[in-house]
N, C-alpha and C positions, 0 to 999 in steps of 0.2 A: 088171340087167347088170352084173356084176363086170369093170373093165378090169384087166387083169395090168400087173402093178410091172413095170418093165422092167430093176430089178435087182432080182429076187427075191428074193437072199442078205439084202435086206437088209428085206425084210417082215417085220412080228411076225406070227407066227401062232398061236402057243401063248394061250391064253386069260387064263392070270394072267399072262404080260407086259402084255396091253391093258389088265387090268383097275388094272395098276400104271400104266401111260402115263395112264390116264383119272383116276385118284386123285391124282397127282403135279401134273398141270397144274391152275390154277386160273382159267384165262380161255380162252372159246374165241372163235373169231371165226366171226360168220354171215354169210354173203353171199347177197344177194339181186340179182333185176332191179328197177329202177327206171325204168321205159317205154324200155327196151333198156337202161341206162347202167348195169353192177355198182356195188352197195354194198356195203359190209362194215362190221359194226361191233362190238370187244371186246364181250363182255358174261360174268358168273359166271353157272355152269350147274351143274345136279347130273344126276346121270344113275342108271338100272339098265339093267343088262347080261344078261336073262333068256332062255335057252335060244338064245340069239346073237343075239339082238334088243336093239339098241343104242336106248335113247330116252335123249333128251336134254332137259333144261326149262331155260328163263330165264323172270324175271318182270322185268317192267316197267310203268311208266307204261302207261294204256290208251290214251294218244294220242303223237303225233310220228308220223316220217318212217319209221321202221322197220316200226311196226304199220300204219300207213296200205301201205305196200308189200304186207305178209303179207297183207292182206284182200284185195288184187289179184292176187295171182301167192303163195300158201303154198309155194311149189316153193323148197329150198332146198339151201346148201351148207354145208358149214360145216370149221373146222380147229381143233387146238387142239398145242400144242407145247410143252414143255420139256427142261430138260437140257442147255440149249444153252452149247457152248464154242468159240469160235475155236481152229481147230487151223493154227498159221502155219508155211508150209513157207519153204524158203531163198530161191525166186522166186516171183513176184508170182501164176502160176497154180498154184502148188503148195500153196496154202490149203484145208482143207476145214475143213468143223464138224462138230462131234457135237453129238448130237440127237435124242429120240424125238416123233413126233409120232401123231396120226390125224386123218384126213381123210374124207370122205362128203358124201352128198344124202341129201335126206329131204323130209318134208311136214309142214310146221307146222302146228298146229291152239291154237286158242285153248280152252282148258277152261274149262268155264260153272259147274260145281257148285262147293262149298266143298269135297266131298270127293275131284275131281277134282285140284283145286287145293291141296289140303295132300299130297298124294302128291309134287307137284311142288314145292312147296316144303321138304318134307320132305327132300325128293335132294339139292335146293339146302344145305340145312343139314347135312345129313352131311358134304357136302364141305368145307364150311367151318368149322362149329362144332356136335358132334353133341350135345354138352352142352346145349344150347338146345332140342334137338327136344323137341316138345309142348307147347312156349311161344307158341303162333301165336295173338292175339286175333282172334275171330271179324269182328269188324268191319275189320279190317286186310284178314285174308282176303277178306272179299267185294267188296272194290275195289281187290284186287292184278288184277294181269293177268298170267295164268301162261300159257308155251306150250309144249306139246309137241311134241317132233320126233322122229317115228319115222322111223330110219335103213335110206332104201332100201337103202343099201351102205356101207362102211365100209370103211380097210384102217389098219393101223400100219406105220409103218417108224421104224427104228435105223439109224443113224449112230453107230457109235462105235470 
């Protein structure tokens, strides 16, 4: 179920603008619930967007708090933002911000095969340095934890 944006004129609805935000942002924040307590961590990411289905990927060591939490509860929320600029006002409550963001929710899945992992790792490399595509070492891929998040809902917001 998609929640309507309160100020719909700020919502990004054009898919090309959404892709521009996804390409521009370099960090996303993954939010999980750890025994009833919210926990959020910034991560590098890659993505695919096909037929309006947003899929995010990140890689990690195969152990640690976020991995433990995801194994118990794969439901996540995520956020990424870029282009932040403070707009100063004449008085305290006249300040504003300029930025673009994407927020959403989804289900995290641990990828098992090297073929699945390569899809995610290639998405990551396209985000940061596409010239390194195809240079993955099989032994590194096999021991790398790669997580896929299929967004159940997501929305873009633009304050300019």
